[in-house]
DRENDO-1510 file (C-alpha; in Angstrom, 1 decimal, always signed):
<recs>
REC; n; res; u; v; w
REC; 1; MET; +119.1; +117.3; +122.1 .
REC; 2; THR; +121.2; +114.3; +121.3 .
REC; 3; THR; +120.7; +112.2; +118.2 .
REC; 4; GLN; +119.2; +109.4; +120.2 .
REC; 5; GLN; +116.9; +111.8; +122.0 .
REC; 6; ALA; +115.8; +113.2; +118.6 .
REC; 7; ILE; +115.0; +109.7; +117.3 .
REC; 8; GLU; +113.1; +108.8; +120.4 .
REC; 9; ALA; +111.1; +112.0; +120.3 .
REC; 10; LEU; +110.2; +111.4; +116.6 .
REC; 11; HIS; +109.1; +107.8; +117.5 .
REC; 12; ALA; +107.0; +109.1; +120.3 .
REC; 13; LEU; +104.7; +110.8; +117.8 .
REC; 14; PRO; +101.5; +109.0; +116.9 .
REC; 15; ARG; +102.0; +106.2; +114.3 .
REC; 16; LEU; +98.6; +106.8; +112.7 .
REC; 17; GLY; +96.5; +109.9; +112.4 .
REC; 18; GLN; +93.0; +110.2; +113.8 .
REC; 19; GLY; +91.5; +112.6; +111.2 .
REC; 20; VAL; +90.3; +112.2; +107.6 .
REC; 21; PRO; +93.0; +110.8; +105.4 .
REC; 22; GLY; +94.7; +113.4; +103.3 .
REC; 23; LEU; +97.6; +115.9; +103.2 .
REC; 24; ALA; +96.1; +118.7; +105.3 .
REC; 25; ARG; +98.1; +117.7; +108.4 .
REC; 26; MET; +101.3; +117.4; +106.4 .
REC; 27; GLN; +100.7; +120.7; +104.7 .
REC; 28; ASN; +100.2; +122.5; +108.0 .
REC; 29; LEU; +103.5; +121.1; +109.2 .
REC; 30; MET; +105.3; +122.3; +106.1 .
REC; 31; ASP; +103.7; +125.7; +106.4 .
REC; 32; HIS; +105.1; +126.0; +109.9 .
REC; 33; LEU; +108.6; +125.0; +108.5 .
REC; 34; GLY; +108.6; +127.6; +105.7 .
REC; 35; ASN; +107.6; +125.2; +102.9 .
REC; 36; PRO; +111.1; +123.8; +102.0 .
REC; 37; GLU; +109.3; +121.3; +99.7 .
REC; 38; LYS; +108.8; +124.1; +97.2 .
REC; 39; GLU; +112.5; +124.4; +96.6 .
REC; 40; LEU; +113.0; +120.8; +95.5 .
REC; 41; GLN; +112.8; +118.9; +92.1 .
REC; 42; CYS; +111.7; +115.4; +92.8 .
REC; 43; ILE; +111.5; +111.9; +91.5 .
REC; 44; HIS; +108.7; +110.1; +93.3 .
REC; 45; ILE; +108.4; +106.3; +93.7 .
REC; 46; ALA; +105.4; +104.3; +94.9 .
REC; 47; GLY; +104.4; +100.7; +94.7 .
REC; 48; THR; +104.2; +97.6; +96.9 .
REC; 49; ASN; +107.5; +95.9; +96.4 .
REC; 50; GLY; +110.8; +97.2; +95.0 .
REC; 51; LYS; +110.5; +100.9; +95.9 .
REC; 52; GLY; +113.7; +100.9; +97.9 .
REC; 53; SER; +115.8; +99.1; +95.3 .
REC; 54; LEU; +114.5; +101.4; +92.5 .
REC; 55; ALA; +115.1; +104.5; +94.7 .
REC; 56; ALA; +118.7; +103.3; +95.4 .
REC; 57; MET; +119.4; +102.7; +91.7 .
REC; 58; THR; +117.9; +106.0; +90.6 .
REC; 59; SER; +119.8; +108.0; +93.2 .
REC; 60; SER; +123.0; +106.2; +92.4 .
REC; 61; ILE; +122.6; +107.1; +88.7 .
REC; 62; LEU; +121.9; +110.8; +89.4 .
REC; 63; THR; +124.9; +111.0; +91.8 .
REC; 64; ALA; +127.1; +109.4; +89.1 .
REC; 65; ALA; +125.9; +112.0; +86.7 .
REC; 66; GLY; +127.2; +114.7; +89.0 .
REC; 67; TYR; +123.9; +115.9; +90.5 .
REC; 68; LYS; +123.7; +116.5; +94.3 .
REC; 69; THR; +120.9; +113.9; +95.0 .
REC; 70; GLY; +118.8; +113.5; +98.1 .
REC; 71; LEU; +117.3; +110.2; +98.9 .
REC; 72; THR; +114.6; +109.0; +101.4 .
REC; 73; ILE; +114.4; +105.3; +102.3 .
REC; 74; SER; +111.4; +103.8; +104.2 .
REC; 75; PRO; +111.8; +101.9; +106.4 .
REC; 76; TYR; +115.4; +101.8; +107.5 .
REC; 77; VAL; +117.1; +98.5; +108.3 .
REC; 78; VAL; +119.9; +99.1; +110.8 .
REC; 79; ASP; +120.5; +102.8; +111.3 .
REC; 80; PHE; +117.7; +105.4; +111.5 .
REC; 81; ARG; +119.9; +107.7; +109.6 .
REC; 82; GLU; +119.5; +105.5; +106.5 .
REC; 83; ARG; +116.2; +107.3; +105.9 .
REC; 84; PHE; +118.0; +110.5; +104.9 .
REC; 85; GLN; +120.9; +110.4; +102.4 .
REC; 86; ILE; +122.6; +112.8; +100.1 .
REC; 87; ASP; +124.9; +111.3; +97.4 .
REC; 88; ASN; +124.7; +108.0; +99.3 .
REC; 89; GLU; +125.9; +109.5; +102.6 .
REC; 90; MET; +123.7; +109.4; +105.6 .
REC; 91; ILE; +122.7; +112.6; +107.4 .
REC; 92; PRO; +125.3; +113.6; +110.1 .
REC; 93; PRO; +124.1; +112.8; +113.6 .
REC; 94; ARG; +124.3; +116.5; +114.8 .
REC; 95; THR; +122.4; +117.6; +111.7 .
REC; 96; LEU; +119.7; +115.0; +112.4 .
REC; 97; ALA; +119.4; +116.3; +116.0 .
REC; 98; SER; +119.2; +119.9; +115.0 .
REC; 99; LEU; +116.6; +119.5; +112.3 .
REC; 100; ALA; +114.5; +117.1; +114.4 .
REC; 101; GLN; +114.4; +119.9; +117.0 .
REC; 102; LYS; +113.0; +122.3; +114.3 .
REC; 103; VAL; +110.4; +119.8; +113.3 .
REC; 104; LEU; +109.4; +119.1; +116.9 .
REC; 105; ASP; +109.1; +122.8; +117.7 .
REC; 106; ALA; +106.7; +123.1; +114.7 .
REC; 107; VAL; +104.7; +120.1; +116.1 .
REC; 108; ASP; +104.5; +121.9; +119.5 .
REC; 109; ALA; +103.3; +125.1; +117.8 .
REC; 110; ILE; +100.6; +123.1; +115.9 .
REC; 111; GLU; +99.4; +121.5; +119.2 .
REC; 112; LEU; +99.2; +124.9; +120.9 .
REC; 113; GLU; +97.1; +126.1; +118.1 .
REC; 114; GLY; +94.7; +123.2; +118.6 .
REC; 115; GLY; +95.6; +121.5; +115.3 .
REC; 116; GLU; +96.1; +117.8; +114.8 .
REC; 117; ILE; +99.7; +116.9; +115.5 .
REC; 118; PRO; +101.7; +115.2; +112.7 .
REC; 119; VAL; +102.3; +111.4; +112.8 .
REC; 120; GLN; +105.8; +109.8; +112.8 .
REC; 121; PHE; +106.2; +109.5; +109.1 .
REC; 122; GLU; +105.1; +113.0; +108.4 .
REC; 123; ALA; +107.7; +114.4; +110.8 .
REC; 124; VAL; +110.4; +112.2; +109.4 .
REC; 125; THR; +109.5; +113.3; +105.8 .
REC; 126; ALA; +109.5; +116.9; +106.9 .
REC; 127; LEU; +113.0; +116.5; +108.4 .
REC; 128; ALA; +114.2; +115.1; +105.1 .
REC; 129; LEU; +112.8; +117.8; +103.0 .
REC; 130; LEU; +114.2; +120.5; +105.3 .
REC; 131; TRP; +117.7; +118.9; +105.0 .
REC; 132; PHE; +117.5; +118.5; +101.2 .
REC; 133; ALA; +116.4; +122.2; +100.8 .
REC; 134; ARG; +119.1; +123.4; +103.2 .
REC; 135; GLU; +121.8; +121.5; +101.3 .
REC; 136; LYS; +120.4; +122.8; +98.0 .
REC; 137; CYS; +120.0; +119.3; +96.4 .
REC; 138; ASP; +119.7; +119.4; +92.6 .
REC; 139; LEU; +117.3; +116.4; +92.6 .
REC; 140; VAL; +115.5; +114.4; +95.3 .
REC; 141; VAL; +114.4; +110.8; +95.1 .
REC; 142; LEU; +111.4; +110.2; +97.4 .
REC; 143; GLU; +110.2; +106.8; +98.4 .
REC; 144; THR; +106.6; +106.7; +99.7 .
REC; 145; GLY; +105.8; +105.1; +103.0 .
REC; 146; LEU; +102.6; +103.3; +102.1 .
REC; 147; GLY; +100.0; +104.3; +99.5 .
REC; 148; GLY; +100.7; +107.4; +97.5 .
REC; 149; ARG; +97.7; +109.7; +97.2 .
REC; 150; CYS; +97.7; +110.6; +101.0 .
REC; 151; ASP; +101.3; +109.8; +101.6 .
REC; 152; ALA; +103.3; +112.5; +103.3 .
REC; 153; THR; +105.8; +112.5; +100.5 .
REC; 154; ASN; +103.1; +113.5; +98.0 .
REC; 155; ILE; +103.3; +117.1; +99.4 .
REC; 156; VAL; +106.1; +118.0; +96.9 .
REC; 157; PRO; +104.8; +120.3; +94.2 .
REC; 158; HIS; +107.6; +120.0; +91.7 .
REC; 159; LYS; +107.5; +116.4; +90.5 .
REC; 160; LEU; +109.6; +115.5; +87.5 .
REC; 161; VAL; +109.0; +111.7; +87.4 .
REC; 162; ALA; +106.4; +109.5; +89.1 .
REC; 163; ALA; +107.4; +105.8; +89.1 .
REC; 164; ILE; +105.1; +102.9; +90.1 .
REC; 165; THR; +106.8; +99.6; +91.0 .
REC; 166; LYS; +104.8; +96.3; +91.1 .
REC; 167; ILE; +101.5; +96.5; +92.9 .
REC; 168; GLY; +100.7; +93.7; +95.3 .
REC; 169; TYR; +98.7; +93.0; +98.5 .
REC; 170; ASP; +100.1; +94.8; +101.6 .
REC; 171; HIS; +98.6; +97.2; +104.1 .
REC; 172; THR; +95.1; +96.1; +102.8 .
REC; 173; GLU; +93.4; +97.4; +106.0 .
REC; 174; ILE; +94.4; +101.0; +104.9 .
REC; 175; LEU; +94.8; +100.8; +101.1 .
REC; 176; GLY; +92.0; +98.4; +100.2 .
REC; 177; ASP; +91.6; +94.7; +99.6 .
REC; 178; THR; +91.9; +94.5; +95.8 .
REC; 179; LEU; +94.7; +95.3; +93.5 .
REC; 180; ASP; +92.8; +98.0; +91.7 .
REC; 181; LYS; +92.0; +99.8; +95.0 .
REC; 182; ILE; +95.6; +99.6; +96.1 .
REC; 183; ALA; +96.8; +100.8; +92.6 .
REC; 184; ALA; +94.5; +103.7; +92.8 .
REC; 185; GLU; +96.1; +104.9; +96.0 .
REC; 186; LYS; +99.6; +104.3; +94.6 .
REC; 187; ALA; +98.8; +106.1; +91.4 .
REC; 188; GLY; +97.9; +109.2; +93.4 .
REC; 189; ILE; +101.5; +110.4; +93.1 .
REC; 190; ILE; +100.9; +111.0; +89.3 .
REC; 191; LYS; +100.6; +114.7; +88.7 .
REC; 192; GLU; +100.3; +116.9; +85.6 .
REC; 193; GLY; +103.6; +117.7; +84.0 .
REC; 194; CYS; +105.5; +114.7; +85.2 .
REC; 195; ALA; +106.7; +111.7; +83.3 .
REC; 196; VAL; +105.4; +108.3; +84.5 .
REC; 197; VAL; +107.5; +105.2; +84.6 .
REC; 198; ASN; +105.6; +101.9; +85.2 .
REC; 199; TYR; +106.8; +98.4; +86.2 .
REC; 200; PRO; +107.1; +96.2; +83.1 .
REC; 201; GLU; +105.1; +93.3; +84.5 .
REC; 202; GLN; +102.4; +95.2; +86.3 .
REC; 203; PRO; +99.4; +93.0; +87.2 .
REC; 204; ALA; +96.5; +93.7; +84.7 .
REC; 205; GLU; +94.1; +94.5; +87.6 .
REC; 206; ALA; +96.4; +97.3; +88.7 .
REC; 207; MET; +96.7; +98.9; +85.2 .
REC; 208; GLY; +93.2; +100.5; +85.1 .
REC; 209; PRO; +93.8; +103.0; +87.9 .
REC; 210; ILE; +97.3; +103.8; +86.6 .
REC; 211; LEU; +96.1; +104.4; +83.1 .
REC; 212; GLY; +93.2; +106.5; +84.5 .
REC; 213; ALA; +95.5; +108.7; +86.6 .
REC; 214; ALA; +97.8; +109.3; +83.6 .
REC; 215; ALA; +94.8; +110.2; +81.4 .
REC; 216; GLU; +93.4; +112.6; +84.0 .
REC; 217; THR; +96.8; +114.4; +84.3 .
REC; 218; ASN; +97.7; +114.3; +80.6 .
REC; 219; THR; +100.8; +112.3; +81.2 .
REC; 220; VAL; +102.3; +109.5; +79.1 .
REC; 221; ILE; +103.2; +106.2; +80.7 .
REC; 222; ILE; +106.7; +104.8; +80.0 .
REC; 223; THR; +106.9; +101.1; +80.4 .
REC; 224; PRO; +110.2; +99.2; +79.8 .
REC; 225; GLU; +109.8; +96.5; +77.1 .
REC; 226; MET; +110.4; +93.0; +78.5 .
REC; 227; ASP; +112.0; +92.0; +75.2 .
REC; 228; ASP; +114.7; +94.6; +75.8 .
REC; 229; ILE; +115.6; +93.2; +79.3 .
REC; 230; ARG; +118.2; +90.4; +79.1 .
REC; 231; LEU; +119.7; +88.4; +81.9 .
REC; 232; LEU; +123.4; +87.6; +81.1 .
REC; 233; ARG; +125.2; +84.5; +82.1 .
REC; 234; GLY; +126.9; +84.8; +85.5 .
REC; 235; LYS; +127.6; +83.0; +88.8 .
REC; 236; ARG; +125.0; +81.9; +91.3 .
REC; 237; LEU; +123.0; +84.9; +92.6 .
REC; 238; GLU; +124.9; +87.2; +90.3 .
REC; 239; ASN; +122.7; +89.6; +88.4 .
REC; 240; ARG; +124.3; +90.7; +85.2 .
REC; 241; ILE; +121.8; +92.5; +82.9 .
REC; 242; ASP; +121.5; +94.2; +79.6 .
REC; 243; TYR; +118.7; +96.7; +79.1 .
REC; 244; GLY; +118.6; +98.2; +75.6 .
REC; 245; GLY; +122.4; +98.2; +75.5 .
REC; 246; TYR; +122.9; +99.5; +79.1 .
REC; 247; LYS; +124.9; +96.7; +80.9 .
REC; 248; ALA; +125.4; +96.3; +84.6 .
REC; 249; ASN; +126.3; +93.8; +87.3 .
REC; 250; LEU; +123.6; +94.6; +89.9 .
REC; 251; GLN; +124.3; +94.2; +93.6 .
REC; 252; PHE; +120.6; +93.0; +93.9 .
REC; 253; PRO; +120.1; +89.3; +93.0 .
REC; 254; GLY; +116.8; +88.3; +91.4 .
REC; 255; ALA; +115.3; +88.6; +87.9 .
REC; 256; HIS; +112.8; +91.2; +89.3 .
REC; 257; GLN; +115.7; +93.6; +89.9 .
REC; 258; ALA; +116.4; +93.7; +86.2 .
REC; 259; ASN; +112.9; +95.2; +85.9 .
REC; 260; HIS; +113.8; +97.8; +88.5 .
REC; 261; ALA; +117.1; +98.5; +86.7 .
REC; 262; ALA; +115.2; +99.0; +83.4 .
REC; 263; MET; +112.8; +101.5; +85.3 .
REC; 264; ALA; +115.8; +103.4; +86.6 .
REC; 265; VAL; +117.2; +103.7; +83.1 .
REC; 266; GLU; +113.9; +105.0; +81.9 .
REC; 267; ILE; +113.7; +107.5; +84.7 .
REC; 268; ALA; +117.2; +108.8; +83.8 .
REC; 269; LEU; +116.3; +109.0; +80.1 .
REC; 270; ALA; +113.0; +110.8; +80.9 .
REC; 271; LEU; +115.0; +113.4; +83.0 .
REC; 272; TRP; +117.3; +113.9; +80.1 .
REC; 273; ARG; +114.6; +113.9; +77.3 .
REC; 274; GLU; +111.8; +115.8; +79.0 .
REC; 275; PHE; +113.7; +118.1; +81.4 .
REC; 276; GLY; +117.2; +118.6; +80.0 .
REC; 277; TYR; +119.3; +116.9; +82.7 .
REC; 278; ASP; +122.7; +115.8; +81.5 .
REC; 279; ILE; +122.9; +112.1; +82.3 .
REC; 280; SER; +125.4; +110.2; +80.2 .
REC; 281; ASP; +125.3; +106.5; +79.3 .
REC; 282; ASP; +128.4; +105.9; +81.4 .
REC; 283; ALA; +126.6; +107.5; +84.4 .
REC; 284; ILE; +123.7; +105.2; +84.0 .
REC; 285; GLU; +125.8; +102.1; +83.9 .
REC; 286; GLN; +128.1; +103.3; +86.7 .
REC; 287; GLY; +125.1; +104.2; +88.9 .
REC; 288; LEU; +123.5; +100.8; +88.4 .
REC; 289; ASN; +126.8; +99.0; +89.2 .
REC; 290; ASN; +127.3; +101.1; +92.4 .
REC; 291; ALA; +123.8; +101.0; +93.8 .
REC; 292; ARG; +123.5; +99.3; +97.2 .
REC; 293; MET; +120.6; +98.5; +99.6 .
REC; 294; PRO; +120.8; +96.4; +102.7 .
REC; 295; ALA; +118.5; +93.4; +103.2 .
REC; 296; ARG; +117.3; +93.2; +99.6 .
REC; 297; ILE; +118.3; +89.6; +98.9 .
REC; 298; GLU; +121.7; +90.7; +100.2 .
REC; 299; VAL; +124.4; +88.2; +99.7 .
REC; 300; MET; +126.8; +88.6; +102.7 .
REC; 301; ARG; +128.9; +85.5; +102.0 .
REC; 302; ARG; +128.8; +83.1; +99.1 .
REC; 303; HIS; +130.5; +79.9; +100.5 .
REC; 304; PRO; +128.7; +78.8; +102.5 .
REC; 305; LEU; +125.8; +81.1; +101.6 .
REC; 306; LEU; +124.8; +83.7; +104.1 .
REC; 307; LEU; +121.8; +85.8; +102.7 .
REC; 308; LEU; +119.5; +88.4; +104.3 .
REC; 309; ASP; +116.2; +89.5; +102.9 .
REC; 310; GLY; +113.6; +91.8; +104.4 .
REC; 311; CYS; +110.6; +90.3; +102.5 .
REC; 312; HIS; +107.5; +91.0; +104.5 .
REC; 313; ASN; +104.6; +90.1; +102.3 .
REC; 314; PRO; +103.6; +87.3; +99.9 .
REC; 315; ASP; +104.9; +89.0; +96.8 .
REC; 316; GLY; +108.3; +89.6; +98.5 .
REC; 317; ALA; +108.5; +86.0; +99.7 .
REC; 318; LYS; +107.6; +84.7; +96.3 .
REC; 319; VAL; +110.4; +86.7; +94.7 .
REC; 320; LEU; +112.9; +85.4; +97.2 .
REC; 321; ALA; +111.7; +81.8; +96.7 .
REC; 322; GLU; +111.9; +82.2; +92.9 .
REC; 323; THR; +115.4; +83.6; +93.2 .
REC; 324; LEU; +116.7; +80.8; +95.4 .
REC; 325; THR; +115.0; +78.2; +93.3 .
REC; 326; LYS; +116.5; +79.5; +90.1 .
REC; 327; ALA; +119.9; +79.4; +91.8 .
REC; 328; GLU; +119.2; +75.7; +92.5 .
REC; 329; TYR; +119.1; +75.9; +96.3 .
REC; 330; GLU; +115.8; +73.8; +96.8 .
REC; 331; GLU; +115.8; +72.1; +100.2 .
REC; 332; ASN; +119.5; +72.8; +100.5 .
REC; 333; LEU; +119.3; +75.8; +102.9 .
REC; 334; VAL; +118.5; +76.5; +106.5 .
REC; 335; GLY; +116.1; +79.4; +107.2 .
REC; 336; VAL; +115.9; +81.8; +110.1 .
REC; 337; LEU; +112.3; +83.1; +109.9 .
REC; 338; GLY; +110.6; +85.9; +111.8 .
REC; 339; MET; +107.2; +87.4; +110.7 .
REC; 340; LEU; +104.6; +89.9; +111.8 .
REC; 341; ALA; +101.1; +88.7; +112.9 .
REC; 342; ASP; +99.3; +91.2; +110.7 .
REC; 343; LYS; +101.0; +89.9; +107.5 .
REC; 344; ASP; +99.9; +87.0; +105.3 .
REC; 345; TYR; +102.5; +84.7; +107.0 .
REC; 346; LYS; +100.8; +81.5; +105.9 .
REC; 347; ASP; +101.1; +82.3; +102.2 .
REC; 348; MET; +104.7; +83.5; +102.8 .
REC; 349; LEU; +105.6; +80.2; +104.5 .
REC; 350; SER; +104.0; +78.2; +101.7 .
REC; 351; ASP; +106.2; +79.9; +99.1 .
REC; 352; LEU; +109.4; +79.8; +101.1 .
REC; 353; ALA; +109.2; +76.3; +102.5 .
REC; 354; PRO; +110.5; +74.4; +99.4 .
REC; 355; CYS; +113.8; +76.3; +99.7 .
REC; 356; PHE; +114.6; +75.0; +103.2 .
REC; 357; ALA; +115.6; +71.7; +104.8 .
REC; 358; LYS; +114.9; +73.2; +108.2 .
REC; 359; VAL; +113.9; +76.6; +109.7 .
REC; 360; PHE; +114.5; +78.2; +113.0 .
REC; 361; THR; +111.7; +80.6; +114.0 .
REC; 362; VAL; +112.2; +83.8; +116.0 .
REC; 363; THR; +110.1; +86.6; +117.4 .
REC; 364; PRO; +111.0; +89.9; +115.7 .
REC; 365; ASP; +111.5; +93.0; +117.9 .
REC; 366; CYS; +108.1; +94.5; +117.1 .
REC; 367; PRO; +104.8; +94.8; +119.0 .
REC; 368; ARG; +103.1; +93.3; +116.0 .
REC; 369; ALA; +105.4; +90.3; +115.8 .
REC; 370; LEU; +104.1; +86.7; +115.5 .
REC; 371; SER; +105.7; +84.7; +118.3 .
REC; 372; ALA; +108.4; +82.2; +117.4 .
REC; 373; GLU; +106.3; +79.4; +118.8 .
REC; 374; ASP; +103.2; +80.3; +116.7 .
REC; 375; LEU; +105.3; +80.6; +113.6 .
REC; 376; GLN; +106.9; +77.3; +114.4 .
REC; 377; LYS; +103.5; +75.6; +114.6 .
REC; 378; GLU; +102.5; +77.0; +111.2 .
REC; 379; ALA; +105.8; +76.2; +109.6 .
REC; 380; ARG; +105.6; +72.5; +110.8 .
REC; 381; PHE; +102.8; +72.0; +108.2 .
REC; 382; HIS; +105.5; +72.4; +105.6 .
REC; 383; LEU; +108.8; +71.3; +107.0 .
REC; 384; ASP; +111.0; +70.7; +110.1 .
REC; 385; ALA; +110.8; +73.8; +112.3 .
REC; 386; GLU; +112.3; +74.7; +115.7 .
REC; 387; ALA; +111.5; +77.8; +117.8 .
REC; 388; ALA; +114.5; +79.8; +119.1 .
REC; 389; ALA; +114.6; +82.1; +122.1 .
REC; 390; SER; +116.5; +84.9; +120.3 .
REC; 391; VAL; +117.9; +85.9; +116.9 .
REC; 392; PRO; +121.5; +85.2; +118.0 .
REC; 393; GLU; +120.5; +81.7; +119.2 .
REC; 394; ALA; +118.6; +81.0; +115.9 .
REC; 395; LEU; +121.5; +82.2; +113.7 .
REC; 396; ARG; +124.0; +80.1; +115.6 .
REC; 397; LYS; +121.8; +77.0; +115.5 .
REC; 398; ALA; +121.2; +77.5; +111.8 .
REC; 399; LEU; +124.9; +77.8; +111.0 .
REC; 400; ASP; +125.7; +74.7; +113.1 .
REC; 401; TYR; +122.9; +72.7; +111.4 .
REC; 402; CYS; +124.1; +73.8; +108.0 .
REC; 403; GLU; +127.6; +72.7; +108.7 .
REC; 404; GLU; +126.6; +69.4; +110.3 .
REC; 405; ASN; +124.3; +68.4; +107.4 .
REC; 406; ASN; +126.6; +69.8; +104.6 .
REC; 407; LEU; +124.0; +72.2; +103.4 .
REC; 408; ALA; +124.6; +75.2; +101.1 .
REC; 409; GLY; +123.9; +78.0; +103.5 .
REC; 410; VAL; +121.7; +80.1; +105.7 .
REC; 411; VAL; +118.9; +82.5; +104.7 .
REC; 412; VAL; +117.4; +85.0; +107.2 .
REC; 413; CYS; +114.1; +86.5; +106.1 .
REC; 414; GLY; +110.5; +87.4; +106.8 .
REC; 415; SER; +110.6; +90.9; +108.3 .
REC; 416; LEU; +112.6; +94.1; +108.1 .
REC; 417; TYR; +112.5; +94.1; +111.9 .
REC; 418; LEU; +114.2; +90.8; +111.9 .
REC; 419; ALA; +116.7; +92.1; +109.2 .
REC; 420; ALA; +117.6; +95.0; +111.4 .
REC; 421; GLU; +118.5; +92.8; +114.3 .
REC; 422; ALA; +120.2; +90.1; +112.3 .
REC; 423; ARG; +122.3; +92.1; +109.9 .
REC; 424; PRO; +125.1; +93.2; +112.4 .
REC; 425; LEU; +125.4; +89.6; +113.5 .
REC; 426; MET; +125.6; +88.3; +110.0 .
REC; 427; LEU; +128.2; +90.9; +109.0 .
REC; 428; LYS; +130.3; +89.7; +111.9 .
REC; 429; GLU; +129.8; +86.1; +110.9 .
REC; 430; ALA; +130.7; +86.9; +107.2 .
REC; 431; GLU; +134.0; +88.3; +108.3 .
REC; 432; ASN; +135.0; +84.9; +109.9 .
</recs>
């Protein structure tokens, strides 16, 4: 089996399960694979926004401290192998193919036994856990897919830290239509014996289920103090922070990323304080400085600005808009926008529109995509909008319009599917 065949076979599995929500299907899969999850010590991250950034920062700190660190990312942006990393290196192609075959063999065995076959995310998570166990990782940072309580990653029994990033509205058809319902699902990762690190500006409506889960499991919630988080003076879209004396120049623009950095520091301190892991102050600062994540308000060129963000829900769009506004880019940018029809794209447009003089709309490469034409119609309620036939065409038109009108730059955003298609083109443009 080639690497591409392995990826296609994993993607051929059902996207959603048919049975009762829970971990029974995932547990059956892990039993067939010899239960590699039992060999791992994990840091588990759930939330609506910021999971990937926090996971990247945490993993980078642990690697800097000398620990062999596994990391799962969901979803990937450009390369499927981004989903599986050890010490910031993606899984080798041959290893991916070999382990995928093991997982798929287990899936076949389950089907022959008459059991419900695992879904895509369960198979992918199982592959990651197999690899981390085989490579004898010291620590593993797991990012949930969606939810938490019934998420495939929640199968791990040895959980040192559970971290909850900001709760917002996303996947409401599965998780619930209120913040407390969504938070209850996310808080399902909290288990007895683990430390809990909470987002410092968590919505009040979300706190009840988080506090309840902590009380039920006799755990203490650690929340960074906002007064201890300082944003230091720097250039446009530069994110220099000081959290309780830990200083770093983050590769993630946006004030919200300072909150994630504070959480990463608290995770590291909890691992040191509660479980005896040797994590120095230098490792914490080095890890924060070195952390990278594609398509998270990613500045690919500064002059003129070329920026990519995978924001795909109202909270993400609001954060991007706030970041651009704080950097004084109002109505001085050109946007390339692509969104999914099952997202709250009207609210996203409302938040993003003040940043742009004009937008070019595209259809992301996803069956759930909103067409460029429909997005254009909605965008025209806010600003000048033009539908483009493809992402390359939209990017070229945006760059030309920017130059012709002496604007500050181009921002591509609205969907991770769009980010995946646009990023290689933007990297090439940034080199020119």
